[in-house]
N, C-alpha and C positions, 0 to 999 in steps of 0.2 A: 129208119128212124123210130121212135115211141110213139107209140097210137096216144089217142087224145087223153084216157083215164087208166088205171089198172086199180085191181082191187090189191092191199097191203093184209097181209095176215100178221099178229105179234104173240108169241105163246109165250105167257107167264106159268113160270112152273114150280114147284114144290121137288126138291132132290133126296133119291133115297140112299142108302149105302151102296146100292147094289149098278154097276153099271149099265147092266146091260135092263133092268127094268125100266133106268130113266129113259136110256136108247126109245123100247118100246112106247115105253108112253110117248114120248116124244115123237115118233114117228105116226102114233093114233093120233096127235092133237095136228099133226101137217096136215093127214088125212083126211080130218072133220073141217080143219080149215078149207080146202080145196076142193070139200063139199060143198061148204058156203059161198064157195067163190071167191076165195082168193087167189091172186097169181103169183103173188111172193109171199112168201113166209120165214119170219126169223127166229130164232129161237134164241133161248139166255147164252150168257156166257158159261162157257164150261160148263154145260148143261149135262154130261154124263156122270157128271158125279157131286156128293156135296163139294160146298166151297173150303177143298185142302189149305189154301193158303193162310191160314189160320194160325199153321205151327211150320218151323222149318225140318222137313224133313225127308230124308233122301230117298226114304221108300215109296214117297209120293210120284216120284221120278215113272213110275212103273205104268201108271196110269197115261203116259205122254204115249201120241199113236203115229205111227207115219203116212203119208198121203202117196198113195192107196192105201185105206187101212178100215177099220171097223166104220167109224163115221161115216168116211166119204162113198164106202163103196155102199153100204147101206141107204143114204139118203139119194145118191144118183139112182139107183132102184127105184127108189119113191119117187123121187121128181119124174122119172121116166111113166112109171105105171099112175100118177095121179094129175100128171099134164102140169106140175107147178114148180118156180122156180124157189131156192130153199137159200136162206145163208143159213151156215154149220159151225157155231164156233166150236171149235177143236183146240186140245193140249197137242201141239205139234212137236213133232220128236224129229227136227230137222236133221239130223246126224249124232252117232255120239257124244254128248256134254254140250247138245246147241237144243233147245227148245224155245219154242214159242208160244205165246198167247194169241191164237189166229183163228181166223175165221175165211171158207170156202164159200164162195158164191157158185153154187149147183144150178143151170139150168132146165128147162123144163123136158130138154129131151135127156136131162142127165149127165151132160158132159158140164168141166168144173173149167167155168170162165175166169177166175182169176182166187188171188190166195189174198187176202190183206191182214199183216201180223203185226198185230196192239206195237203202239208206237211207244208210246206215254205208260213206265211200270211203275206204279208204288210202292211206298215201305212203309208201312204204317203195323201197328200194333192191329193182330190178326185181319191183315192183308199183306203178307210178308210176301209179295209177288216177285220183288229181284233177288229171291233167293232162286226161283223156278224159273222164271222167263228172261228170255234175251231180250235185248229192245228189239224193235220191227226194224228192218234195214228195205222194203220195198216200198217205203214214202206212201202218201195218204192218197188214194186212187176210187174213180170212180169205172162202174162196171155194166157194158151193154148186156141185158138179159133178154130172152122175148120179150116179158111184156115190157121194161123199161130201163131206164140208165139209172142206175142205185147208186149208192156210196154205203159204204160202213167203216164205222170204227169201234172202240171197244171199250167201254166203261169209263176209266179212268181217263180217256181221250175227250171227255165228254167235259172236262171241266178247261179245252184249251181251244181257245178260236179258231188259232191261226190253223190246225188240223179239220177244224167245219170250214173255215171258207174255202182254202184249197181242193179239198173233195167238190163241194159246190162248185168250184168256179171249173171242175172241170165236165159241168154238165150234165152232174147226179140230180132229179127229180127230188130225192129221198135220201138222208140219213138215218140210216139204223145205227143204232148202240144196243147191243147187249151185254147185257152189264149182270152186276152182283156186287147187290151197294144193302147198308141196311143200318141198325142202329148196333152199337156198342151195349148192351141191355143197361147196361149202367149211365149212361146216356140219354135215356129213351126222355126221360121226365125234365130233364131240362132243357133238350137241346134238341129234341125230335125232329118236332114241328116246322123248327125253323133249316135240320138240315136237310130234310122231304123235301121243302120249299126250294131251297136255293138249288137243290137237281134240280127239279124241275124249272127252274127261271132258266137257268145256265142252258138248258138245251132251247129251249121256248127261242132264248135271246139267237142260236146260230138262225132257228128256224124264220126269224123275223129278217135278221141282218142280212142272211142270204138269197132271201126267198125261196126258200124250199120249206121241205114235209121233214117231221122228224118224227122215231118212232125209237122211242124207249122199252126196251124189255127186260123185262126183270125178274129175277127168283125170289120164290116167297116164302114163308115160313120160317122155324127156329131152327136151328143148327148148332148141337150141342160145340164148346171148343175142347179144346187138348187138359188133360190132366185136370179136369176140374176148373177151367178158367170158364170163363160167363157166355160164351160163345156169341153168336151173330143172330138178331133177329133180322130177318132179309124182309123190305118194306110193301112188296109188290109195287102197286103202284103204277105196273106199266102205262105207257100213253101215247097216240101221235095227236100232233098236231100238223094245220097249216102252215102256210108260209105269212101268213098276219100273225101267228103264234097262238090260236086258237087250241085250244085241247077238244079234240072232235071224238076221241074215244080214250076211256082212260078205266083200267081194272079195280079190285078190291085190294085194300090192303092186306087179306088173310086169307086167301083161296087161288088155286088154281083156275084160269083165265084164257079164251082164246079172242082176241082183240079185231072187230074188223076192219076197213074203214078203206077212202079210195084217194088216190091219188092223181089231182086233175090239173094236168099242163094246162090249161085255160086259167088256173085260179094262179099257177103261179106267174103267167102274162098280168092278168090283170094286179094282182100284188107289187111286180116287179115296175110297172107302167106309172102307179101312183106311188113307191114309194120306192126312186129310182140307186138305191143303194153301189146296188153294181155301177150304175154309170159315175157316179159323183164322186167314187176313191179315187184318193189322189195318188196313184200307183210309182208316182216320182218323188213322192216323199216320204218313203218307208223305208228308207235303205238301215235305217238300225233294229231293222224286227227281227232281222237275224243274231242278233246279238245275246249274250246271257243278260246283258244290265246294261243298260249307256251312265257311264260314269263320268 
């Protein structure tokens, strides 16, 4: 059974072209968070490399790794040494020609408690993920780590309330969203504030609707595009919010940071007693939710 509170760390990073350098800096951030009291630390989506999905290139499949592989083995050792659980997003090579955008749940003893594979895969200009990633087939899941029961989804999943709800209904006290989201530079002036506000709003809404904490972990900085294209400006702004949707920790838009915050099970109980949305759900009346569209 989970204890009453546990501390979480959210690592906001800028990515270099060198996977080993990125991994080393991620390790340093996790160790720093553990020293400051974090018991579960989440890294950003695809933290070992620049966001390669800006273009379709078969060579980038070489970045994928098996499990066990470099990321899993390194962070299993880090978790054991630092006594901290880690959400480790990876580009997973499952089999020849089958790749996933995944997250490993590594517990404080170094054991892997489970894997989440990104369920919703986007295909937009400079976000050509369908070229690289097979949709997840493990469903939406919550995982028991020593500090507490947590759920994780990944980036594009954040726009879909169904995934957040199903994860929360399995008893997760926090939903982690490792993320890689930012502006196309040409759109920043016109849409920038609105896009970022929508991103924050949807995740705060998951927290409110299900009475859970939400931790969104983004990358930061500009990453150039291929062949002279505009590139992407990742907007940072990683944050942790409570079950009332209140932001209790927030990172900057322009630098690497490690956020710390507390998950308090009593706060979840308090909010759900006063806003009993789970009690009042009409589970008998949602029969059409599994259809693409109700014609």
